[in-house]
C-alpha positions as a Python dict, from the first residue, in 0.01 Angstrom:
ca = {
    (1, 'M'): (0, 0, 0),
    (2, 'R'): (271, -69, 231),
    (3, 'K'): (296, 111, 562),
    (4, 'F'): (634, 315, 640),
    (5, 'I'): (774, 142, 940),
    (6, 'T'): (1025, 434, 1068),
    (7, 'H'): (1197, 229, 1320),
    (8, 'I'): (1255, -52, 1094),
    (9, 'E'): (1401, 180, 808),
    (10, 'A'): (1644, 334, 1080),
    (11, 'L'): (1743, -38, 1166),
    (12, 'R'): (1811, -82, 793),
    (13, 'G'): (2015, 233, 769),
    (14, 'L'): (2196, 129, 1076),
    (15, 'A'): (2297, -194, 948),
    (16, 'I'): (2388, -56, 640),
    (17, 'L'): (2641, 196, 855),
    (18, 'L'): (2799, -87, 1010),
    (19, 'V'): (2881, -262, 711),
    (20, 'V'): (3009, 58, 514),
    (21, 'L'): (3229, 135, 851),
    (22, 'F'): (3363, -200, 884),
    (23, 'H'): (3479, -174, 515),
    (24, 'L'): (3614, 183, 542),
    (25, 'V'): (3777, 180, 908),
    (26, 'P'): (3806, -159, 1018),
    (27, 'D'): (3964, -72, 1350),
    (28, 'F'): (3686, 168, 1450),
    (29, 'C'): (3412, -81, 1378),
    (30, 'P'): (3549, -433, 1418),
    (31, 'N'): (3212, -612, 1448),
    (32, 'G'): (3060, -410, 1153),
    (33, 'Y'): (2961, -739, 981),
    (34, 'Y'): (2697, -813, 1205),
    (35, 'G'): (2503, -533, 951),
    (36, 'V'): (2480, -807, 711),
    (37, 'D'): (2312, -995, 954),
    (38, 'I'): (2068, -758, 1060),
    (39, 'F'): (1998, -656, 716),
    (40, 'L'): (1872, -1025, 598),
    (41, 'M'): (1701, -1096, 925),
    (42, 'I'): (1485, -709, 844),
    (43, 'S'): (1455, -843, 476),
    (44, 'G'): (1308, -1192, 613),
    (45, 'Y'): (1069, -996, 827),
    (46, 'F'): (933, -782, 531),
    (47, 'L'): (907, -1110, 288),
    (48, 'I'): (733, -1335, 555),
    (49, 'S'): (507, -1071, 680),
    (50, 'G'): (430, -967, 320),
    (51, 'I'): (319, -1356, 240),
    (52, 'L'): (138, -1372, 540),
    (53, 'N'): (-87, -1048, 520),
    (54, 'K'): (-128, -1098, 111),
    (55, 'N'): (-255, -1453, 109),
    (56, 'Q'): (-455, -1506, 452),
    (57, 'G'): (-409, -1878, 450),
    (58, 'E'): (-349, -1926, 47),
    (59, 'F'): (27, -1940, -51),
    (60, 'S'): (147, -2064, -369),
    (61, 'L'): (535, -2112, -438),
    (62, 'K'): (512, -2089, -804),
    (63, 'E'): (320, -1762, -803),
    (64, 'F'): (559, -1608, -539),
    (65, 'I'): (857, -1694, -762),
    (66, 'N'): (757, -1588, -1082),
    (67, 'K'): (646, -1248, -921),
    (68, 'K'): (1025, -1219, -766),
    (69, 'I'): (1157, -1298, -1111),
    (70, 'I'): (952, -1061, -1282),
    (71, 'R'): (1040, -782, -1027),
    (72, 'N'): (1416, -861, -1058),
    (73, 'G'): (1373, -922, -1409),
    (74, 'S'): (1236, -551, -1485),
    (75, 'I'): (1505, -397, -1240),
    (76, 'K'): (1787, -570, -1453),
    (77, 'T'): (1619, -441, -1766),
    (78, 'C'): (1612, -94, -1650),
    (79, 'R'): (1974, -101, -1569),
    (80, 'K'): (2066, -169, -1903),
    (81, 'L'): (1910, 144, -2035),
}
């Protein structure tokens, strides 16, 4: 089970808010596009930490990609319903 990290989730929310404000009111938040960078860095952090914690020295790129394809495929299938 994944541990919920409150401060990381707050940063993700801030990143999303920056992007939304950038699109809605560009004069108010002219650098809101930095929210995309922040969001991608946080996603990368979760991705790498998940790989390091789960595998403990063993890593299979093929297995990793297969899991991501299955996960994303199931999301796309649910959207069609």
